[in-house]
N, C-alpha and C positions, 0 to 999 in steps of 0.2 A: 627685707622682704623685697627689696626691688632688685637686689643684686641675684638673690634664689630664682627670681622670675626670669632674670638675662641668660641664668644658666640653664634654665629649662629649655628656653627657647634656641639655645646655641646647639643644645643635645639634640632636639627634635630635628633641626636643621641638618646636624651631621648624619643622623638616621635616614633624613630623606634625601642626602646626597650617596650615601652608600647605595641604598636602594634604587637610585636613579642609574648610578654605574653599575649598577648589577645588570639591570633590564637591558641598558646599553650593551653591556657584555654578550648579553644572551641573545640580543639582536643582531648584532656583531657575527656571534659563532652561527646563528639560524642562514644568515645572509651567507657565510663561509659556506654552510653544508650545501644551502641551495644552488648558489653559484658555481662553486669550485669542484662538489661533489656529487650534484644532482643528477649530471648527467650519468654517475656508476651507479646510482641507487637507480635509477629509470632502466639501465642496461639489465642490472641484477633481476629487477621486477619483470622487465621486458622477457628476460629466458626463463624464468619461473611460467608452468603451462599446467594444464590438468589431466591426469591419466584417468583412465576409467577401464576399471578390472571385474571381467563380468563373473559372476558366482552362476555356474550351470544350474537348472533347476534337477531334481532328483524326479525321475521320468517314475510313472505310475506302474504298479504291477499289476499282473493278468492272474486271475485265479480260476479253477474251476466253480462249477456252483457249490462244492462244498468247503471253498475255502483254501483248497491245496495249492500252491504256489505252483505254476507254470512258467511264468517271467518274471524276474525281480530285478531292480537297480539296486545296486550298491557301489560306494566308495571303493576306488582302486588306485593305488600309487602306480603311475606308469612313467617308463622313459620318453620323453617327446626331442624331437630335434626340430629347433627354430635356427634355419639356415642364417648364417652371416653375410653382409652386404658382397664382402669380397672373401674368396677362400681361395685358393690354388689347387691345382688337381691334387698335389700330393697332400694336402691337409683332410681331403675327403679319404684317401686312402689310408692314411694314419689315423683318422679317427676311427675308420672300420675297423681297423686292426685291432686296436685298443677295445673297440665295443664286444669284437667278438671274444673276447677273452670274459669281460665281464657280464656279457648277458647272454652269453653261450647261446650265440645266433652267431649262423654260418654270414660269410661275407655277401654272398647273392642274396640273402635274406635281407641283410641291412640295407645295401645298395637300394633294393625293391624298395624298401618302405623308406627311405632316406629321399629317392627321387631325385637325385642331384644330377642326371645326365650321363653317369656312369651304371655299368653292369659289371657282374664279375662271373666269367664264363671259361669253363675249362682251365682253369687254373690262371686267368691273367684279367686285367681289368679292362673294359672295352668301352665306345662310346655307347649311350643309349637314349632315346626320347625321353624327356621330361611327361610326366603325365599331369601332373598338377602345379598350380602356381608356386612360385618360388616362396611366395610368403604364407602361406598356409604349415600350421603347424604339422608336423609330420611323428604318428604315433609309431614307436619302436616296438615297445613290450609293456603289456600289462599285469598286473598283478605281480609287481616286483618283489622278491625276498627281502627280509630285513638286511642280510648281507650285501643284496646288488644297491640297495640305497646307499648302504653306508660307504661302500667302495667308488659310487658314481660322487658320492659328496668328497669324498679324500681328494679324491682327481677331478674336481671341476674345474680346474684351471687350467688342464690337459684337454678338455672334451669340449673344443668350442662348439657353443650351438645345445649342447644337450643338458638338460632341465629335468627333475622329477617334479611332476605335478600330480595334484590327488584329483580325479575326475570320478563321475557316476560310469558306471559301464553294466551291459544287460546281460543277464546269464538265464540260459531255459534250463529247464528240469533234463538232466541226460536220459530220462525215460521215452524222451522225443515223444511228446503228447499233443496229437494233433497239430504238427508242426506248420503243414500249408493253411490252415484254417488260422492260427497264431501269426504267422507272419515271422519278419524280422527286421532289424533295424539298421541302417549304413548312415555315414557321416551326412551333415546337412548339403556339403559341396557335392555328394555324389547325385542325392535327388534331385538337385539343380542341374546337374551334367545331363543325365538323363529324361528331364525336364517331365517330372511328374507334374501333372497338373495341381494337385494337392496344396504343390509349393510355390506354385507362381505368384510373385511378388510379396514373398514372405521373409527374404533376407535379413530386415530389419529385426524379426523376430527371433531368429536362430544364430548361435555361430558356426562356425563352416565347419568344425569338427563333432557338433552336438549330434547325438544320435536321434533319426526319425524313423517312423515307419515308412517300408517300401512293399509292404505286402500283407494282405491278412489283416486280422485285429489291429494288429502296430499301425497300419495305415488307416483301416476305416473309422479307428478311434483315437487318432493321433491327438485331437484338441481336446480329447479328455486326460491322454496320458502324458503330455506333454509339461504343463504344468508353465510357469513362467521364469524367466532367469532375471535374475538380481544383479548389484553392480554394488562396488565402491569405489567412491573417488578421493582420487589423492591429488593435491598439490606438489607440483616435484619438480625440483632445479633443472639448470642447463645440464647438469651431468645425470639427470634422471635418478637423483636420488630421491626419496619421498622428504618433504618438507614436513606433511599433516595430512592425515586423512579428513576431508572436509563433508564427506555425506556416505551412506551405507542405505543402500535398499536389498532388504533381504529377498532371495530366490522363494517363490512358491511352488512346493510339490505337485506333480500331478496327481490326478484322481486315480483312484484302483477298478480296474474292470473285472467285473466276475463273468466267466461265461457260463452258458448254460450247458455245456459239455460237463459228462460223469467220467474224470480222468481214469476211474476203475473200468466202467464201460468202455471208455475209449480203446484203451489200453490191451484188455481182454480181446475184443474184437480185434484188433492190430494183430496181436498172437495168434488169433485162431486164424486169420488169412495167412501168415507167414508159417503155419506148418500145415495148411491145407493145401495151399498151390504146388508144392513139389507132388504132393501124393497124386494130386489131379492128373499134372503133367503126365505122372508114370502109369495113370490107370484109363486115362480118355485121349485116345489118340488125336481127334481135332482139337484137345486142348495143349498138344506138348510144347507148343510156343509162348503160353500165356506166361505173362510174369508180374501184371499187374491186378488191380482189384479196387473197385471204389465203391465206398458205402454209406450212406446218410440213414440215420434214424432220429425220426421228428415223435415228440409227442403229440398226439391226436388234438387235443383240446385246448393247447395253448402255441403249438408251433414252436416249441423251443426243441432245438436241436443238439440232443443228447450224445449223439455221437457221429463224428465226420471223419471217415477215414480215406485217405488218398494213397494208397501202396503202390510204389515203395516209398519209404520215408528216408530222411536225413537228419543229421544233427544240426540245428541250427546254429548250433555256440562257434561253428567256424565264421560266422559272420561277425565276431566279435573284433577279430583284430583283420580279416578281411581274408578269403579263403587266396592261396596259391594258385596259379592253372591248373595244376593238378588237382590240387582239391576240387575246384569248380568244376573241370571234367569228370569227376566221379559224381557229383551231386547234381549238376544241370538238369539230369533227366528227373529228378524227383521235387524239384523246388517246386513246379507249379500244382495247384491245388485242381487234380483232375475230376474234383465232383462237383465243380462251377465251373471250369474252362477245359480247353482242349491239354491234357496233357499227353506228350510222347511216349512211345515205345520206350523200354529200357533197353537200350542195344549193350549194355556192361556185359562182357568185359572187353567190348569193342573200341576201338576210340579211332578220332580222325573221319579220314574219307570212308572207311569201311563202316565205322557205326551210320553214317550219314545212309550209306546205300542201303544198309541193312533196316533203317529204321522206317524207307518207304516201302517196305515189305508187309509191316504192320499197322493195325489200325492205331489209333490214338484213345482217348478215354473217351469222347462222344462218338457212340456205334448207333447204327440204326436199332430204335426201340424194340422191333419186333411184335409179337403177340400180346405184349404187356398190353397194348393199348386198344385190345379187343374188346373191353368191357366199355369204352367209350362208342366203337362202331356199333354194338347192339343197342345202347343207349338211343345212339341216335336214329337207330331203326326202330326203335319203338316212339319215341318222341317225333319223329317224323311220319309214322303210320305206313312205314314200309312193312314192318313185321309186328306182332300182335303177341301179350302176354302167353297166348296160349298156343302160337306159332308151331307147327309142325313141319318139318321138311327133311326129304330124306336125302342125306349126303351120301352120295356117290364114290367119293375120292376125288375126283375130277371135276371142273366146272369151266364149259366153253360160253364166254360171253363175246358180245359185239356180233359179228358174223358169224360167230361159232369157230372160227378159227383160232381164234386165241383162248388158253387155258390158265386155269390156276389148278394146283395139285396141293392136296394135303401132305404131309411128311408120309415119305414112300408110299403116297397117292392111297393111305389107307382111307377104306369107307366106313362112314359108323353108322350108317342107315339113318333110322327116323331119328331128328333130333332136335330139342326144344331151343329157345335163346338160350338158358340155363347150361344145358348139356355141352351147347358149341363151345363156350369159356371151358367147361371141363376137358373136351376134347382137343380144344386149340384147333377148331376147324378154320382152315384157311377157305373153304370153299362157301360155306355160310356166310360168312365176314363179305366175299367177292360179291356174293347177290345181294347184299343189302348195298355195298358200294355201287354197283351196275344200275340199281332202280334208282338210288339216291341221283346219280347223272341223268338217268331218262327223266325224273322229276325236274330237278332245279337247273339242268342243263349248264348254262355258262355260271349259274352263280352256285352251282354245285361246291367248289373250290371255298368259297367265302362261308358257306354254310358248314362246314366241316371245321373249317379253321375256328370257327365260334367257339365250336364245342371244347377245339384242342384249346384254346386260349383260357376258357372257363376253369379249366384244370391245372394249368399253367405250362402249357406245353408250347412251345414256340414264343412264348414272352419269358420277360427275368420274374424270378420268381419272388424277387424283394428282398432276399436275404441280405443281411448288412456286410457283407464282405465286399472288395474292390474287383472289378472287372469282371462281372459275372456274365458269361457267356448264356444268350438266350436260345442255343440250337439252332437245327437248321429244318426249314418246312420244304424238303425236296419236293411235296404233292403240288406245290406252286408253281415250280419249275417243270415239270413234266405234265400240270395241266397247259400250261403257255406252249408248250412245244408238241404236244402229243394231244391235247382235247381233253375233256371232263372225264368221259369213259374210262379210259387207260389210268389216268390220275387216280380217280376214287377206288377203283377194283385194285390198285397196287395200294392204294395208302389205307384201305380198310383193314388187310393185316398187320400194319404196322411199319411196313418197308421204306415209307416216304418220311417219316420224322424222324429225326437224331435227336434225341433230349439228354441232358445232362442228367446225372444221379440227383441232383438237388430237385432238379424238376420233377423228375418221377417219385421222387419222397414227396414233395408237396402235392402232387398228382394221387399218390396213395393214399394220403391223410385226408383229400377232398373226397375219395368216394369214402371212406370212413364217415367223413362228415356230412354224407348225402349233398355234397354240392356246394359247402361253404368251404371257401379257400383260404386258409389264414398265412399271413406273412411268416416266414421262417425266421427265428430270432435265436441267435448267436450269443446275444450279452442279457442276462437275466437281471442285473443290479449295476452301479457305480455308487461308489463311495470317496468320500476326500480323503487324503491320507491318514488323519486321526479316525476313520473309520465311521463317519457320519456319512448317514445317506443322502446322496446326491438324486441317483433317479433310480427309478425303476421302471421295468417293462410290462406291459400287459398285452394280451393278444388281440392283433390287428386283422380283422376280417378286409381281403382284398378284393372279394367279389361272391355271389352267390350264383347258383345255379339250379333253380328250384325246380323239380321234376315230381310227377307221382308217386307215393311212395311205393307201389307196387313193382314201379321200374327200379329202384332200388335195391328191393329186396330181391329182384330176380338175378340182379348183377352179384349181390353178396352170395344168393345160393349157388350159383355157378362158381366163383371165387372160392366158396367153402369144398365144394365138388372137387376143384383142383388138388387139394392137398388129401383128398378121399381115393379108396382102391378104383381104378379106372382113369384118376386124375394124372396130370402130367408133375406134380411136384409131392406124389404120397409117399416117396422114401425120404425125402426131406423133412416131412414135418411127421412122420410114424413117431406115435409113443407121446406126444405133446398133452400135456394135462389141460389145455382148453384150444377151442378153436380158433383155425388161423383163416382169413380170405386172402387169397393169394392167387397171380398169375404168372404165370414164365414165359418168357420168350427165349425164341432162338434165331436169332436174326441172321441173316446170310449180307454178306459183305463183299463186292468185289474189290481187289486190291489191283493198283497199276502203280507203275515204275516207271522213271525218266528213261528214256533210251537215246544215247547220243548217234545219229548214224550221219554218213558222209554222201554229200550227193553226188552220183559219178559223173556228171557233167559239167556242174560249177564247183567242185570240191569243197563245198560251203557245208560246215557241219549244223544238223538241225537236230532239235530236240524233242521227240512224242513221248506219249505217254502208253505205254505197253501192258496189256492185261498180264497179270503176275501169277492170279489164282483166286480163288475164292475161300472165303472162312468164315467161321460161325461165331457170333459172340454169343456168351450168356445174360439173360438179364431175369431181374427177379422182381416184384413190386408186392405188396403184402400190409395187412394190420392185423391187430389182436388185441385182446380176446376179441371175437365177432358180438359177443351180447354188450358188451361195453368199451371200443376200442380205445387203448391206453397209447400204442404205439404204432405207427407207420415205417415200413422199412423199403429203402430201393437199393440194389445191389447190381452192379454192370463188372462182369470178367471178360475184358477183350480177349477176342480166341478163346473162350471157356468153352465152346461147343455147346450142348444142350443146357438152357438154363435151368433146367429141372435137376442137373448133376454137378452143377457148377455154383450158378448164382444164389439159388434156393438152399443149396446145402449151408452156405455162408450166412443166408437172411436166417437160417433155425439157429444157427448160434447164436446170432445175435440178441434174439428173444431169449434165449437161454441165459446171456449174460446180463441183459436188462433185469428180467426173473430175479437172478442170484444176488442182483446189488441194490435193486431197486424195488422190485416188485410189479408183476400185470394185474395185481387185483387189488 
């Protein structure tokens, strides 16, 4: 028994010794690793870093009121160029010549897109200034074919800096639906370069090449459309090989925006303008130079803009890859939304200096409003007690005011005889309005301009309409300048028949709707609703009242009666609205505008060149406002045709087509 016990003790001792020796070996090995190889492992760990790959958010779509896609985002395969740190001149040229065959793009186009400091002109490579930072990824071609992707992959080792990536791109309906209202997108770094206020201090939110809105709905609803970018975080070794993915935050797609625009109405109006303008130029001598037309149609009870046409238009898809200089020169005259801003005259096919000089000879899209403002003058006259509802006055065709040496004439000095407030609108009597303007200046003196301004502002003239589009122009109140320079008498008389206010088409549409609503001014709305990417409702828009201008019902009745008479025999728009199934209240305008051009002259004594503005000529613009049906107004329409001649033969004709189109697709009853 004793011997067995001793044997067990010996065996335990042996086990303890073995275990002890094993621990010693392990400790020694750990010490060796820590002391001898620790620095190697430490260096390896130090060489490891983290890389964040961003996942661009899919931009939300833009639809018309019925869900028709106007602008959409979709994934696309792109060829991009990421410039290597060191590349010889020859390497650039070799790369371009290889890409020319693969991508079917010429050398000049490729070098312009790559932006590496060289260009290809007249068959040879030349130096050119860089336009963008070297580090920016340059997009060479979108929507690569399967064959192009395969060839780029096969020759990747021979194409330094060239990669195939998948990104969301923007596509616009090729039918060009309300293109200026919808706007366009460009890479974020371009928005930064042009210093748009919307993108100040936003560099952490966007990738340099991420598409952002630069105009129109794309800009004003950027926060709804953009979504939020995601990312994948990788641990990478010193040679930039991925060790593992450590985190992923998915991108969140942007919301979808549904416009109040009806694409059927929009396109039919645009097409009717396109067909009408050549006929107008051929048949109306005063309109032979007219090339543009601007239309806004607003639903009276809600302020929803159902159509906004700024003609001529262009294809916004040119912005996807960015227009070259030739393409930009072709579209630049059509990019501006002429219904809310000053759009230039379309001088095409002229280019360069010839186009600039020709542009001076013609008005832009904001012109004197003319006789369409006469309903405000009559309302002012009634409200201020200058005239009464039963007023009768003999219109002799010419009105002398002040000391009797200054005079205002009707068109062709036509005498209308004994007229009432309503008939003064039907006949568009300048003399009747001048009489009101003169009396206002006598009664109110220095306060005349501010009194008149209060009426204009109540109808949305001289102030922004509040439409949800960027950079809206509030028009011009020239009567304020005339009042300051020549006194209230001249200013009020000239303003009384509309020559001293320049309003946008959007302002005139709001004005027409306010007349229909008897002084209630609604904010024009471009957006009907917003949904998320899954179609869940995020936001809806309801009518918003901007101001009210209450007056006795009998005053509104007089204005409406006169505007209805405009469309009847003896009125200035009888031909335009002939045969309509419902009554329209309208007012036409034929505004006169003096055109001045710059003339450079050399001083005979000093030899110095000076530029002065010289009278080139006087043109007439066609303007129209209206609403219908009179018994229960549904739609208000404003039309401006620069150099269109008589409003009844130009703007009113287009206005008639708007009602026909709206009635066809939506219905006026």
